[in-house]
N, C-alpha and C positions, 0 to 999 in steps of 0.2 A: 471851289477849288483844285486844282491837279495836282496831284503828287505823284512825283516821278523818281524811282529808284531802280537801278538795272536793267530789265526788262520789262518792267511794270509802270505803270499808269492808273492810277485811282482817282475815276470821277466821283468826287464825292457827293454834288450836287444829282448827279442822274444814278447813283448806285450802282456803278459800273466799275470793273477792274478788267484793264486792257494789257495782254500781255502781246508781246512783239511775234511772238511764233502760235501759240497756241488760241490766238484771238481774243473778244469780249465773254465776259460771265457777269451778269446781275447779281448782285448780293444782298442779303435782307439787311433791312433798315438797322436791327441791330449788329449786325456784322460792321458796318458804315460806321458807325457811329464808336465802335470800341477799334475799329481800323485808324480813324482819324484820330482819336484821342490819342494813340501810341507814337502816332505819324508827328503829332504837334508837340509830343514831349518825345523826340527823338535822343533814344542812349538815355533817357531819365526813367528810374525804375517807378513803376505805378504801384501802388498800395491794393490791395486787394479793396480797402474801406473806400479809398479814395475812385474806384472805378466803380463799387455799387452804388457810392455817393452820387456821383456826375452822369452815369449812364442807364441806371435803374433809378433815377428819384420815383418816389412815390409808390414805390412798389417793394414789398417783404419779401427781399431774396435773399440766397446764399450764397458761401463764395462759391458752392458746384457750378453756377450760374453762368461766373466768370471764367472757371473751366471751361464749363462747355464751349463758351462761346470761343475762348485760347482755342481750342481743338480745332474747333469749324473754320478759324483762321487760319491755322497753319495747315491745316488738308488741302485748302484752297490755293496757298503756297507752293505746297510740293515739296519740290528741291528745295525751296526757297525757305522754310519754314523755320529754320534753325537762327532767322533773322528776328523772329519774335523768340525771346530769350526768358527763362526763368528762373525769379530769384527765390529760391528756397524760403518759407515761412514768410516772405514777405509779401510781394505779387510778379509783375511784368515788366518789361522793357522791349522797345523795339531798335533794332540798331543797323540804319543804314548807313552807308558811308558815302552815297553820291545821292543823296537825299535831294529832291529841288523842287519847293512849291511855289505854282504858278497863279496868278491872279490876287486880287486884293479880296480879303476875306469880308462881307459883307452882312450883316447881322440879319438873318431873317425876321421877319414880324413876330413878335410874342405868339404863341399857338394858344389858346384856349388853356390846356393844361397850364402854357408857363405863366400866364395871366394869374391863373388861381394861385399857381405857388408863390407869387410876387405880390398877390392878395394875403395869402399866409402869411409872408415875413411881416407885412406891416401889422397885422393883425397880432403875429406872436411880440412885435416889439411890442406894440399897447399893451399888451398883456403882461408882458414881462415888466413895462414900466408901473403898470397898476398895482403887482403883485409888490412892486419893491416900495410902493409909496405906501401899501398898506401894511407890511413889514415892519416900515420905519415907525407908522402911527401906533402899531401895537404893540413896540416896544422888542421886537427880535433883534438880537444881537448878530453883531459881524461873526461869521467864523460857524455859526450852528447851521447844519446841514441837515435835512429830513430823513434821511437814512446813509450806511457809508457806502461808497465807492468803490468799484473792483481796485483800484489804487491803493484803498486801504486796510485790504487783507492782504495775511502775513502767512505763507507757507511755513506749516511747521515739518513735518513729513513728506517724503518723497521717494519712498521704497516701492516696488512693485507688488500685485495684487491690490486688496480692497483694503483700508483701515476707517474702522468706523466707531459709533460710541467713543468718542475723547472724553474726559471726563480730569479734571485736575486737583491735587492733593491742596490740606488745606493753606499752606507756605504758596501755592501756585508755582514750585519748582519745579514739579514730578509732574507729567500727564502719564495716564493708563487708556488703551484703547484696543480694539479687538484687529488683530489682522486675518484676512484672511489667503491664505496663498495655498494653492494645489489640494484645492478641500478640504482643508483645514484650519479650525478658529483658534487664533494662539491670544491671550493678552501679553501686550507689550508694556512696559514701564520704561518710559523716556527723560532723562533730563533736558528740560527744554532748553538751559541753557550752552550745555556741551553738548548736546547731541547722541548722548551715549545713551544704550539701553540694554535692556536685560527681557528676556521671554519667562512667561512661566510653562513649567512643564505640562507637557500633555495638550490633550483637544480643553481648551477655555474662552470663556466669555463673557460677559455682562461686568464689566470692573466696576466698584463702584468702593469712594473713598471714605475713611471714618471722617467726620466734621474734624474731632481733635487731634489726630495722630495721622500718623503714616502707616496705616494699616489698611489694607485694601480688599475689600470683599469682592468673589467673582463665582461663577457656576465652574463645575469640571465633569468632563464627561468621561466614566470609565467604563467599559466591559458591560456597554448599554444601558449605563444608570447612569443619572444625571446628579451631582453633589454640591452644594452650597460651603465654601471654605474661605478662609480669611488666610492671609500671609504678610508679614510687616517688611519694611522695607526702610533702609537706610540712607542717606544723601550720596553713600556711595554705592550703591543700587545695591547693594546685598540683603538677600531674600532672607529670612526666618522664621520658626513659629509657624508653620502651615498646621491649620487645624481645619478640622472637618465640622460643619454645624447642624446641616438638614439634609433630607432626600430631596430634589427637586423635581422627581418623575423619572421619568423614561427616555426621554429626549432632550438634549441639549439645546436652547433657545438662546437666541440674542435678547430676548426681553432684557428693557434694563432693571435694575434691582433698586431699591431706596433704602435707608438708616435713619430712623428717628432722630430728633434733634437730641434727644439723651441718651443714643445712643443703647437702647434696648431692643425695639423691636425693628424686626427687617420683613420687608416686603417683597414678595418676588412671584413670578409667575410657575405655574407647576401645572403638567401636563403627566397624569397618569399612564397612557398609552396613546397610542397613536388614533384607536379609535374615538377618543374623548377629546372635549376641548380642553384649551388652556384656562385654567380659573386664577383668583388671586390667592393666595398664603400669607400668611406671616408668620413668624418665629422670634421666639422671645430669647436673645442669646444668653440668658443665664439659667432659665430653667431648661430650655427646649421645647416648650409649647409649643404648639403649632395650631393656627386658626385659618379655618378657610372664610374668606371674606366675600368672594363671588361664585356665584352656581349658572354659568351661561346656558345657552339652550345647546339641547343635544343637535349633533349635524352641524355646527358652526365651528371656525375658526377658534373662536374663543376669545378668552382676554389677553393679548397678547404683549401689551404694552404698557408700563406704568411710571407715573413720576408723583413724588410726594410734593407737597408744597410747603413753603419755608418755615412756618409752626408748625408741621408733620400732625397736620388737623384733616387733611383733602388728600387723596388721591385721584389724581386723573388719570383715566384708563380707555384706552383705546382697545375696541374688539371689531373684529369682522363678521358679517351674518354671511346667512347663506345667499345673499343677493351680491356677496363682495362688496359691500358699503363698508365704508370704516365709520362708527358711532365713539363719537366722545363723550363719557360720561362722570361724574364727579361724585366720588365717595366719602362720607364722612366716617373716619374710621371710628369713631369714638359710638356713636349714634348708628352706625351702619344705614345712613340715608344716602340714597340714589338720587340722582336727577341727572336728565340727559342736556347735553350742549348742545350739541352740532351733528349731524351727520355729512359724510364727505365723499363722495364720488371717486375718489383714487386712494391709492394707498396712501398710507403715512408711517415713516417709522419711528416716531416718538413725537413728544410735546415734553416743555419746557417750562419750568415758571418762573415769572418774575418774580423781583424780591417784593413786591409790593402782595402778593399772594392773590389779587383780582384780575392778574391778566397773564395767557399761556403764548409760547412761542409755539409756531410749526414749520414745516417746509410743505409748498403745495405743488402741485403738479406742473408749475410753471416755472419751477428753481427762484420761487420766491420765499423768502424768510415773511412770516405773517405773525401779528399780533393780535390775537384773539380777547378781549374786553370780556368777562364774564357777566359783569351787569349789565349791560346792555346790547352783549351779543354781536357787538361791530367787529369789525376785521380791519386792519387797517397794515401798509405795506411797510417792512422794515428795510430789507435787503433784495435787491433784485440781481442774480448772477447769470453767465454766459454758459455757465458749467453745470452740468449735474451736480445738486445738493441731495445728500441722505441722510444723513442722523444729525443732530440737533444737540448742545449741550449750551446753558447759560449762565453766568457768573456775575452777581453784582461786582462793578468796577473793571470786571475782564474782558465783559463782551461776550460774543459768541465764539464754540469751536465747533466747526462743521466738516462734514466728510466730503471733500471737494472733488468732481471727477473732471478727469482729464482724457481726451479721447488719444487716436493716434499720435504717437510721439516717437522722437529718435534716440536709439541706444547707438553707441558707441561698440564695436565687436574687432577682434583681432582673428584672423584667417591665417591659418600656416598653410602654404603654399603647396607644397610637399604630399599631406595627407588631405587636407582639407578639413583640419579641426578647427573648430570654432570656439571661442571663448567670448562672453561679456565682458569688456573692457571697463565702461561705464555703463548702466543701468539702472534708471529708475522710470518714476510715472511722470517725469519732464523730458525736456527737449534738450538730451545732449549730442551736438553738433562741435566740429572745426576739432582737429587734434593738431599737435604738432611733439614731436620727443625731445626730451631735453639730454636724458644719458642712457636711459633704457625704458623699457615698455612698460617699467615701474612707476618713470620718472617723467612725468607729461604736462604739458597743458592744455584743456578743452574749454569749450563754451557751453553754459548749463543754464535753464532758467529754472531752475528749481526753489531756488527764494523769492520767484517772482518775475522779473524780467533778467533776459539774459545777461550772464555774469561771466568773468573769467575766472577759472578754478585751476588748481593747481597739484595734481595729485601726486604726492611722493610715495617712497617704499612704505614709510610707517605713518603718513598725515595728510588728509585732504583740506583746502582752505580754500576759501573764497577770496577772490584776489580784487578785484573790482566792488564797488557797492555802489552801484547806477539807479537812481529812482525814477528813470524812467526808461523806454525802449530804446534801446540801442544796436543796430546793425554791427555784430561783431563778427568779424572774419578774415580769413588768411593769416590765421596765425603762424610764426617761423621762429624755431628758437637757434640765436648761435650759441652752437657747443661750448666756444672757446670762452664767450663771456657769461652765457647764462643770459642774454639780452631775448627779450621777445618782442619779433617785430608784428605787428597787427594793425586791421583797417578796423577803424570804428566811422559810421554813419559816412563808410567809402575815403575818410581822411586816415592818410598814415601816423600812426602810434608807435609807441615806443615802451616797454616794461624795464624798469632800471630801479633795480633795488626793490622796494613794494609798492611803489608808484608807476599807475599808466598813464600819462600824458601825450598830447598830439605834438609831432613833430612841427615845431611854429612855424619856419619858413615854406614847410609843405600846405599850409593851414589852407588856401585858397586851392588847391588840386583836387580831383576827383581820383580816387588811386584803387586797384585793384589788383590782386595776384600776388603780392608782398614777398620777396623772398630774399634772405642773405645770398650774397657774393661768396664765391667758394676759396675765392684768392686772395679777397682785399677786404677785413671787417670793419672797413667803412664803408663798403659798396653794399648798395639793394637795387636790385631789380625787380621792376613792377610793369603793370600796364596803368597808362594815367590817359586822362580826355583830354585831346587837344584837338582843336579846331572841329569839334565833333565828332570826334575819331579816335577809337582806344588805338594806343599806341606801346611800342616797347620803349623802355628806359632805362638808365642807370642815373640812379644818386648816390654823390658822394656825401655821406653825412655831415663829416668834418670840415669839407670846403666847401658845402653847400650849394652842389653843381648838379645841374641835369644832363644828360648824354640822350641824346636821341639815337636809337637802333634800329627799329623796323616799324612803318606803318601797318596799322590793319590788322594788328594783332588781338584775338581772344583770349588767348591762354599760351604758358610755355612751361619747360621745365629744362633746368639746367643738368648736365651730366658733368660733374668736377672731376672724376677722373680722365675723361678724356677732351673736357673743355669744350664741349658739343652744346649746342641748344636745339632744343624740338619745341616745336610752336603750331600752332592753328590759327588759320585765318578768320578776318569775319567775313571777307566778301570770296573766298574761296574754301572749298571742302579739299579735309587732304590732314595730315600730319605731318610735317614737315622737319628736316636736320640740315643741321646748319654748321661750320665750325664759327667759335666765337668771334676769331679775329677777322672772317669773311662771309660776313651773312646773305653775299651775293651768291656764294656756292651752295644755294639751297637747293635740297632735293627731297623727293615723296617716298616716304618709308609707310605708309597707310594710307589708302585712297579712300573716298566716300565716307570718310569718319568729321565727323564735327562736333568740338567741345565749346562750352559757351565759357568756362571758366577752370581754374588750375584742379580744383575739387572734383572734377567728374573722371579725372585719368591719372595713370603713373605709368614709367616706364621701370623695369626688369631685365636688364640685358636685353635680350630681342622680344621680350614678352611688353604689351601692352594691355594693361588694364585699364576698363573703362566702366561706367556704368552707362545704361541705355534704358528709357523708358521703366526704371527700376528692378532691372537686373543688372547681373554682374558677369562681364565678359572678358575674356582671354584673346587676345590677338598676337599671333608669331610674325611678326616683320619679317622673319626671313622667308616663310612658306606660305606666307597669307591665309593660315588657316585660324578658323574662328572658332570658340567655343565656349560655349553656354557654364559658367559657375553654379553648381545649386546651391541656395541659401534661403531661408525661411525669411521670409517679408521683403518688402521693397527696398532696393540697395538706393542708396541717393549721392553719394560722396566716396571717394577712397582716397587715402591718406598712408603717405610713407611712414612708418617704423623705423624705430632703432636697428631692427632686427632684420635685414634683408630677403630674410626666408618668410617672412610675414606681410600680411599688409592689414591695416588699421580701415575699417570700413564704418559707414552711417546707415542704418536702417530703420523700418519703422515698427514698431510694435502695437500689441493692442493696450487700450486705456487700464486706468485705473483711477482707485477713490484712496485722497490723503487726507490727510488731516490739515485744516489751514485756521487761522483765527480771524475774528473779522473783531475787531477793536470798537466800541462806544462811544 
């Protein structure tokens, strides 16, 4: 196959890329495979998963492999590297306006690998059929899954920092957990339904609810000493009756504490000073009598974690020895008998009991929740995650609460241009992307996946609410608010959609069109400007939503901006570098205002008077169109997008932030 575009010709069979002026270059096989795949799907977005599945079949690789190959391809294309487009958080596409494909593609004979792969498909189908028949014979019912899927997971919190050791009150309406921010541990109590929360004062950890009332036990670290305390909380999150119980040593630990079912004995880890290991103590809440239950070997970390069985008779204890191995032991609290269960070559934060009392759940080093049968010693998989899992809590009928980690995510921040002052507008350990102002910088729409899949959110001066509730991934982009009516225009999976009232619906008569860069007209509230794919080329058009008409304006446009005051159009082309300016009434009078710049979509740049702000390779730049002076704006973290705000002295930008750990529920 030969793929021809601009001055290039790709000979896929011989792995050669030919340029009219610079000659022929040999390509690696994997680069050719990626290039051909993108060219065959010209203008279509190819996701990371799609590329990994089709181009790296049979190999265990990560997204970084795709990114590295894309980098190599762009480096080869040189000045035409902009033809390979990045679609944030989704994948890549190739946009060649004049692509020609010659010769018919003839499928080559199957390679040995492909033959094996094909055989595996047949074997897999046979295996699935066998399992299905066996399941039918054994009486398994429809709808029963071996363990939860990622789609079953419910994200509960989304704040910055690490959130660990979640636990629910008896009614399962309140949740307590430990927040770790700026080197400080804080116990937070959260109303699960309303998301309202309150934090305990000081440096606190290890929350544990009384089994019969809204009383929370916890550890508090004050003046170099650890104390066990409790506090009462009502449904309005009012705190009262804080009381000290007993000392827990000289170090604040994250070790869980536990209360016996009758509500008398409290179990906790105790560390007298830094030179001695943790040991397990118990205290009687009425008499304040303290008992020492374990005496770990010196020069070890000691017994750092515990979990009490549902009947209150046994403690599951985790201890770390001098070889940094974790030992799981069971202690009969009445007989004081020990027996060892298992040794792990990796760190475990905690274990939690099954309601039967004969099984334990724990998180291994592969991000998996496992079930350990204490009688047989057998381990079985309960849930596998793509993200880091830390601490674990299980409750019958409720499922698991776990600390689930996200890696680099996106925040929305506001930059005051004159003094370079920066404030976070929307920051959590989820992706906060896209932005459009309604009336002020305190009133706007944005997109976040803080509750799982990307959703539209609305921030008002005194409230925050989720506008959409999609049960699957949606590519939500190009938000734009019509100030006069409050209508929200947006693209969902590259289809034009509209929010009127509380509902977001697609625009039916545009449902067959792929659209990008949606923008309300400044002059007619029924008109919308957008780029749409027509004859495999993205072109600028104008839609009239009332008359349901489409007016072509300009071909081969990658992005654009409207200057409402001066009735000017600024735009970038697919096949030519530069930012162009033209009067809306006569687009043929276009002139270049910035050479050698290229932008893939509207979110990469904006224009304020004579200054063009744009992102490139994660950096924010300011280009003076009158003097051609280019300046770099110093901002922590890579910047991926810039947005217009309601205040012209500011701009909104999207940047990457470091990861955090948040609470999620895994129902069973």
